[in-house]
N, C-alpha and C positions, 0 to 999 in steps of 0.2 A: 774353895774357889771354883766356880763353874766356868766351863769353856764356852766359846761362841756358839757352837752347835746346840749345846744344852740351853743356852739363853734363847736362841731362835726357836727351839722346840717349845719352850715355855710361852713365848709370844704367840706362836701358831696355835697351840692348844687353848690358851687363855682367850684369844680373840675368837676362835672357833666356838668355844662354849658360850661366850656372852652373846654372840650374834645368833647362834642356834636358839638360845633361850629367848632373847629379846624379839627376834623376828618370828620365832615360833609362837610367841604369845600374841603378836599382831595377827598371825594367820589363824590361831585358835579363836580369837575374838571374831574374826570374819566368818569362820566355819560355824560357830554357835549362832551367829546372827542369820546365816543362810539356812539354818535349821529351825528358825523362828524361836530360838532360845535366847536367854539373856547373855550377852557377851561379857567378856572380862572387863571391858571399860578402860578408860584412860588410866585410872589408878592401878588396875591389875597389870596393865602393860608396863607401867612405870616400875612397879614392884618387881616384875620379872627381869627387866633390864638392871635395876639397881642391885637386886640380890645376886644375880649372876656375876655382875662386876665385882661386888664385894667378895664373893667366894673365890673368884679367880685371882684377884689382887692378893688376898690373904694366902692363897695357895702358892703363888709364883713370885711374889715380891722379893723374896730372898734369893731367887735365881737370876731373874732378868730385870727386876724392878717392876715387872708386870705393867708395862705401858699400855698395851692392848689397844692403842689408838695413836695414829700419826700425829694428832694434835699434842699429845703428851711428849712423844719422841722429839718433835721439833722444838719443844720447850727445852729439852735436855741438850739438843744439838746447838741451839743459839747461845746457850750459856756455857758451852764447851764442857759439859758434863758427860757428853757422849760424842765420840769421833764421827766424822762424816761417813766413812765406810760402814761403821757399825750402825749408824742411824739409818742408812739406806737399807741394810740387811733387816733391821727391825721392822721397817715399814713394809718391806716385801713379805716378811713372815706374817705380819698382821693382815695384809691384803690376801695372802694365800689362805690363811685360816678363815677369814670372813667369806671368801669365795667358796671354799669347801663346805662351810656350813649352809650357805645359801643354796648351792646346788643339791646338797643332800636333802634339804627341806622340800625342794621341788620334786625330788624323786620319791619321797615317802609319804607326803600328805596329799589329800585329794585336791584336784585342780580348783574346785570351788572355794578352797580355803586360801589360795594364794594368787591365782590368776586374775580375779576381778580387781584386786588391790595392787597388782604388780609386785607381789611379795613385800608389800609395805614400803616400797621405795618412796622416799620423801619427794615432795613437789611443792611448788609455791601455791599458797592458798589464794582464794579470790581477794582482789585488791591488795595483795601483798607483793611488793616489788622485789627485785633482786637486791636492791640496796637495803631494804628493810630486812630481808632474809639474812644477808651477810652480817648485818649488825647484830641481829638476834643470835645467830649461830656463834658469832665472835664473842659476845658477852657471856653466853652460857659456857663456851669453851674456856674463856678466861676464868670463870668460877671453878670449873672442873680442874684445870691445870694448877690453879692456885692451891686448891685443897690437896691435890696430889703432891705438890712440892712441900706443903706445910706438914703433911702427915707421913708420907712415904720417904721423901728425900731428906728433910731436915732432921738431923740427928737429935735435936732438942725437942722434936715434935713427939706425938703420941703413937709412933709406929707400932710398937708391940701391943697396943691396946685397941686402937680404933681406926687404924689406917684404912683397912679394907672396908670397914663399915662406913667411914666418912666418905670415901671415894664413891661407894655404892649409892649413898644418899645423894651425893652431888649429881650422879648420873640420873637417878630417879627424878630429882628436881628439874633437870634439863628436859627430860621427857614430858613432865607435867606442863612445863611452860611452853615448850616449842612445838610439841606434837599437834595441838589444835591448829596451828598456823602452817606448819611445814611437814608434818609427819614425824614419826618416832625414830629419828636417826641417831639419837643420843649423842649428837655432835661428834660423830665418829665417821670420818671420810672412808675408812676401810669398809664399814658396814654399808654405807650408801653406795659405794662402788660395786660391792658384791651383789646387792639386791638388784641394782640397775642392770648388771651384766647377766645374772641368772634369769631374770624375768623378761629380759629383752625390752625393758622399759625405755621410753623416750629419754634420750640423753639431754634434752633441752633443759637448761638451767642447772645442769649437774655441777658446773664449776663453782656455783654458790656454796655447795656443801663441802668444798675443799677450801676455798679462800677464807670463808668466815671462821671455821674452826682452827685452821692453821695460823691465821693472823692472831686470833685470840690466844692460842697456845704460846706464840712468840712473845706477845705483850706480857702475859702472866709470868712466863719463865724469866724474862728480863727484870720485871719489877720485883719479883720475889728474890731473885738472885742478888740484885743490887741493894735492896733494902734490908733483907733479913739474913742473907748468907755471905755477907762481906768477909767474915772471918773464917769461912769454910771454903777453902780452895777446891776447884774441880778435882775429881778423882783421877 
């Protein structure tokens, strides 16, 4: 049985790693393009996010559950599978891990790799309203949290075999669908907050990248809990 500090450390390290890898891939793509070379492309960035998430979920799911995303944590909180205080601590650990990764990237990679793109901070695309953005973020978060509940939480799921892989694929799919319109935030409010803060990006529209994922996480958690976990009481 792991203690709270150990769980928070797992959330911090896991979120740090996936943000460092995912945002690092976005910056690497920009750097290659600035050197007139072929960039990683959308698929390469999605693979970086997805693989980093898969690795971290596999590494830390047995300790903290490896939420690594406030959208996942709020799904646990609304279904009473995680207490209010612990949920807040989880989110704080995730935010701190993401911020640490973002600031470290700005310190060690060339300015031309991150400054022109604001460290990959997501933003609304042309002709893409806040309403459209919230719906897109919400739907993709719904998919991610549903996969998380089905593989990591559900004891009848395939946790021992495919949980990390499945969650990683869900994140990669999120990036592939949403990045062309909003940027590669991987429907993770902690990641969006961190890059906005570290790059001193315009905070205009920032709330979209909280409201959409958190709402999607709530809906996914409630639906999976009520439909498929009725006979499994909260821990």
